[in-house]
N, C-alpha and C positions, 0 to 999 in steps of 0.2 A: 504493500499499499504506499502511497505518497506520504511524505513526512507531514506531521501536523503543523498547524500554524503557531503553536504555542512557544516553541523554542526559538529565541531570537537568532541563534546561530544558523537555523535552518530556513529562515525567511527567504522566499523565492521572489525575485523580481522578473517581470516580463517586460521586455523592451520591443516595441513595434515602431520601426522607422517609417519615414515618409516616402512619397513618390507617386501620387495620383493613382492611376488605375493599377500600378504595379502592386499595390497593397492587396490585390486579390491573391497574390502568391502566399501571403501570410495565412490566409484562410485554409489553404491546402495543408500547410504545415500544422496548423492547429487541429485540423481533422485527423491527421496521423497521430498526433499526441493524444487526442481524445480516444482513439482507437487502442492505443498502446496502454493507456491507463485503465484501471477497472471501470466497468460500465457506469456505475452510479457515482463516480468521482465528482465531488464539488469542485469549485474553482481552486486549483492548486497553487495559485499565485497570490502571495500576500500583497504584493505591490504591482500594479499594472500601469505602465507609462506608454504614452503614444505621441507621435509627432506627425504633423501633416495628415495624409490619409490614414496613416497608422493610428492616429488618435481616434478616428472614427471606429476602427476595429477594436481598439483598446476599450473605449467607453461602452460599446455595444456588449463586448464580452463581460465587462464588469457588471452590467445590469442583469446578467444571468448567472450570478455567482453561485446559486443554489445547485446548479448542475452544469458541469463543463460541456457535455454533449448538446445540451439545449442551446447554449450560447453559440457553439460552433455551427450548429444546424441553422440557426437564424442567420448568421453571416453568410453561410453557403447559399441559402435561399436568395438573399439579396444580391450577392455577387453573381450567381448563376443566371439571374433574370435582369441584371441591370442593362440599361441603355443610356446613351449619351444624353438624351432629352430628359432623363431623370436627374442629371447632374448640372447641365447648363442649357440655356435656351438655344434652340436650333433654327427658329424661324428667321427668315432673311432679314426682317425689319429689326429684330433684336440684335442679331450679329452685326449688321451694318451700323446700327446705332452705337453699339458698344465700341466697335472698331473706330468709328469716326470720333467719338469722345476721346478715346485713347490717343489717337493721332493728334488731335487738336491739343490735348494736354501735354504731349511730348514736345510739340512745336512751341507752345506758349511757356512751358516750364514753370507754370504757376500752380500753387495749391488750389484745390477745388473743394467745394462743399459736398459734391456728390461723388460716389465711388467711381474710379476710373480703371477699366480693365478691358481686355480683348473679349472676354466672355462674361455673360451674366449667369451666375450660378445660383440664382434664387430657387430653381427646382430642387437643388440639393438640400437646402434648408427645409423645404416641405417634406422631402423624403425622410430626412433624419427625425423630423417631429413625429412621423408615423411609426417609426421602427425602434426608436431609442427612448426608453422610459427613465429619464434622469433621476426621478425621485427615488428610484430603487437603490441608487448608489449609497445614500446615507443609511437606509435600512440595512443593507448588507454590512456596512461598517459597524453599525451598532450591534448587529448580531454576531459579529466576529468572523464573517466570511471574507472580509476584505480589511486590509490595514490602510491602503491608500490608492487613489486613482489620480493620475496626473496627465494634463494636456499642455503641451509646450507651443508657444507662439513667439513671434519676433516683433519687438516694438520698433516701429518706424521712426519715432521721435528720438529715442535714446539709443537705438541699436542694441538693446539688451535682449537676451533670450530669457523669457519668463515662463517658468513652469507653474501653471495654476493647478493646485492640488487640493483634493478633498480627502481628509484622513482622520484617523483616530486621534484622540487627545494626546498631547505630549510631544507631538512632532512640531518643531518650530520652523518659521521661515528662515531662509539662508540667503547669503549673498556671496558670490564668487566673481572671478574675472568675467565681466560682460554677461553675467547670468544671475538670476534670482529665483527663489521659490516663494510663492505667495499662496497662502491658504485662501480658498475660494469655494463657493458653491458652484459647481460646474453647470454651464448652460449651453444651449445651442450656439451662442455667440462665441464661446470658447472653441468649439469644434469648427465653426466656420472660419474663425481667424487662423487656427492652426493649420488648416487645409487650403488657405488662400495663396495659391502659387503666385509669386510676384509677376506682375504684368498680365497674367492670364486671368485670375479671379480677383475681385475687388477686396481691398483691405477692410477690416471690421473694427469698429470702435468698441473698446471696452474701457469703462470709466472715462478717463480723459485723454486716451491715447489710441491711435490706430495700430492694428496688429496685422501681420501677414504670416506666411507659412513658417512653421516652427523649425524647419530644417535650416533656415537661413540664420547664420551666426550661432548655431547650436554647437559650440566647440567640444562639449563633453557630454554626449547623449547618455552615458551610463551614470553620470553623477546624480541625476535626478532620482533614479531607483535607489542608489546608495544612500542619499540624504534621507530618503523616506523609509529606510531601515532594511532594505534588501541585503542579504549576505551571500546569495547565490543569484546568478543572472542568466536568463535565457533570452538571447537576442535574436530576433528574426529580421534579417536584412532583406534588401531588394536589389543588391548588387551581386552580379555573377562572380564566381571564383576567378580572379584575375589570371590564374595560371592556365585556365581552360579557354581563355579568350584569344582569338586570332587577331593579329595586327591587321589594319585595314589595308586593302589592296592598293598598289601604286596608282591605279586608275582613279580611285576615290581621292587618294592623297594629293594628286596633281590638280584636282578641281577646287576652285574657290568655294568654300562652304556657303550653303544658303543661310538666310536669316534664321530659319527654323532650326538648322543645325547649330548655329552659333548660340542661340538662346538655349537650346537643348543641352549643349555642352556646359554652359554656365550653370544651369539648374541641376544637371547631373552631378557636378562637382559638390553642390550644396547638399543634395540628398544622399550621396554615397560616401564621399571622402571622410567626412567627420566621424561617422559611426565606425568605419573601418580603422581609422587612425586611433580612435578612443579605445577600441577593443584591443588593438596591438599594444597600446600603453598599458592596459590592464594586465595583459599577458606578461609583459616585461616586469611589471611590479610583482606579479605572482612568482616570477623566477628569482627576483632579488630579495624579497622580504624574508624568506627562511633564513638567509645568511646575516640578517641584521638583528641585533638584540633588542628586546622590548625596551630596555633602559635607553638605548640610543635613540630609538624611535620617539620616546617620550621627550627626551632632552631636545630633540630637533623639532618637536611639535608635529611629527608626522603621524597622521591618523589612519593611513592606509592599512588595510588588512588583505590577507589573501582571499580573493573572490573566486568561488567555484563558478566557472564560466562555460556556457554551451552556446555556440553560434550556429545557426542554420541559415544558409543563404543559397541562392539559386545556382544550380549547376550549369545553367545556360544563361547567356546574356538576354535579358528581358527585352532589350531594344531590338535584337534580332528577331525574336518572337513577334514583336509588335510589327516589324516590317513585313513579315509573312502574312499578317492580317490587315494590310493597308486597305484592301477593298471594303473592309467594314467601316472605315472612317466615313462619317456622315458627309454628304456632298458639300454642305455649307462650309465645312472645315477645310476641304480640299482647296479652298481659295488661299489658305494660309500655309497649309502643309501639302506641297504639291508632289512630293516624291517619297517613295518608301525608304529612301536613304536617311530621312530624318527620323530615325528610329527612336531616339531619345524622346522627342516630343510626342510621337505616337504612343510610346509606352506610358506617358503621363496622362494623355487625354483620351485614349481609346477605351472608353467605358462601354464595351460591347461584349455580348455574351461569348462569342467565339474566342476572343483573346483572353477574357477573364477566366473562362472555364479551363483554357489551356494552362494558364498560370496556376490555377488551383490544382490541377492534376500534377504539374511539375513540383509544386510545393509538397504535395502529399508523397510523391515518389522520393524526393530528396530527404524528407524527414524519415520515411520508412527505411531508407538505406542507412540511417543513423539510429536504428532502433536500439542497439546495444548501448550507445551513448546516452540516449534519452532515458532508458531504463536505469542506467547507472546514475544519471543526474537526479532522478526522482527516487533513487534508492528502492526500486521495486524488488520484491523478493523473487 
């Protein structure tokens, strides 16, 4: 059986990174974990943290803490049947209006009172309001099924990464380099802000500041889970294993990149590099800490501890998979993404069943290939 929630040394944190439609991959991984764990397993994660689209999965899972399989099944249903028009407006008037406002704002370089973006994602908020029952989070915290749930967003005014968290008593706000943790009652606005991909979706105002996608400026994705009490971390990324990726062909390298490729490259760096770098840092710390005495750590005010870490990430490049599903892209979006070579942008915006179901199958396959590691992580008999 999975370890209990009672022992502080055994508290498990789940980290779900961001990346638009790529987050479908996480659902496949969670399905495999639910199948490996005993059938009636409640939520095995004391701390659940999410960023960008990963925040949507994280909060949805937290609202079904009474039974892991129920939470995963809900996510599977949504991602299996999702379509782009459930996430952003596809009518010509809506797209051209948003694009025109975006272009005018770029040319004038002035602050505006109304949101400016290439796409209007108001349908997403309507979808989330139907499928996520946020009031359940506090109930599950009060009944001991959760310690904390966190959603991270990036402040446009101060450039800080803010982790808004709802948690048990005793956890205090924190401040680090360019990042903060702020106790909050999580709302749809937090989810919309965390998943607001820069320039693509509009910023969201929370209190007195506008926020965008949480992956931007999130220098240490694992720190939130650790601050919230996790001592073991399961991280589900959306970046392919670099060792398995082929270098681009010379024909592609010789061509000047399109605008969608350039924007995709910038966003890919935000969504991918920080999590990978942070996990690598944790691994290095795990290697070093056993050789440093407790007294020296205290003297230098170093509070790091060895963290049991399990990472599950795609065995294939999700951008390549997106390119294979280019024909699924809605016609209206083909005005902006004209070629299948813009795989990164496709991988973020292709909220269509063919692509998302393939990502879920890949996630399930990758996780099942790691069944022994998963069983060891949860210390199953």
